[in-house]
Steps between C-alpha positions, in 0.01 A plus 500: 500500500653559840456260790293763673263530204477123458398465864226759454329306218342226719377765742338697220340183360366406844349844542342481155349157573362621833348808339343288226352255752318769695171639372409867503155539661240682293194680637178313419278723290150575620563382857538698822571442868231391741351791699560319831871428451720676246832387357842564652622834364675455167385140448371379163165321468610208286173304505152505652200270544132567569224255596154634580418215737747238617619318812844540655666334799634749755766366741439582865788286629787283377248215467395571143240223505310711754496810280171689483319499168362840402285581200455819304670709234865393470755741351862400445801725443852397400758773555874523442654735756777745403849355474717595792213460749519198728210259540511565873455875448209441263334254739539726805344789309199287415467383859506856628247615240256219583524576872451871443192430286342301784562145373529217751784255435374140480830326426850600398825316436844574359752298303572167675172512695308543173694207354406282795133598478492436127406857410751542218434164345164334541298802608644741243409254226150448639420866563694681227537245223132446406415871476398636160808711430476725195857523371671215316838540668659330798249331731476697826512182712834415340650824627410439865614141537805585713606726789149623569354727767122476540214668683124447503281773649138611515314829524143516632271764350122528526478153653696335219866401470751567225810279494851560367761232431848630425809312381837678470791302350872574488649595161550201271661440163183597313454853631804589706261692729248409772176350367168572669168316458200658668155336516198699623165338578209742532142417606293470184166338428467228242298573189158407629213315342718220363380220731159434650315221677217390270151400603567126508810546718309731733224243542743214565702699756191611690372142501830358624631771734213742549722785383716612209766772480466735206815672371325642196352784706725806481535819702766767509714501815307641796180551297162328475405591142478196272734516203368421149712182491261356762206475258570147368516354852188687610318362197593141595379560856171633366457195272544270797239685705258515208540126440430421867211723614501358853871563561587771751859611553723719711736726307805525728777756456853422621813717527865443588640627831637828366344806662280505810245239599212753521593641160520156343168396653338803341675444166415130481136573585478770235652269239253224584216750471633619164476143368147459637393831345643399162316166506174670596516806276677362192387136504162534675572246774250521788674690781334274759720213378823691568674602821816715508760439769849641549751312717822696433804274555342259749482203260828487301577220258874577494762673714491880488879523531560524123333668204399169344313394815335838542375482140327169575337645809350795312193330359123475486334173594165356412362305800183295497251601771 
């Protein structure tokens, strides 16, 4: 073997080792892109996660401890971009697409700034790691633990916000191509009728505080028609009133601060009246013992600056007269 050929052997071995170390991404069967934000052209959807109702921290600054907590349907997407494309090019395309779609940027960082903020380490593990990923391959969080660019953004529609968190990492030894993790949080109601305040708890709360907030009363967004999931809570309210014939109560409707004050006053009043009507018509409570009042967003129990707080403020209260 010539000296030239002998010198080529280590190079060929090194190339073979490198090729063996890298994984070829495979498209996840049965999954598709989110309708709000698609994949970078030519990327492969390596893994995905879906949670019907979950909470996710959304950074609004480099102070991750001050991140907003949003609740709703959380969808996760783990893409491997085409080889030959830089992470910067992929990230800039996503930024432009989010802006064009009307998203508002909440926080963004790149490389060293993300390192300093803890985005690639602590936050990636907290936000990406616990998701219920479907594939049994490389953990998505492990592919974005270095050289990360990040953006969090929100899009307001019909008085509700959708949030996107996007991580783009430089090529590493696993993929040899930029890795992208995209988390989308959409407004979504919980499955209702799972928790109610029973008669004993209602009686104790009225005796101690003169009022009790009821989160087992359900309406669709912007509507005043009681949903079927409300029946168990209405039944407990009726039992309380039937057990105490002298008790008179106000049924008070509350909203968050989304929309107009006049509109919310009307909506909260209509919702309170819907509860009164259900108690009278379905449970035969004397209407003279009930008074419907709507106060819109004038008596919040939490800040209206985040979805979690707004959810607490959308409620019906039982108030002793």
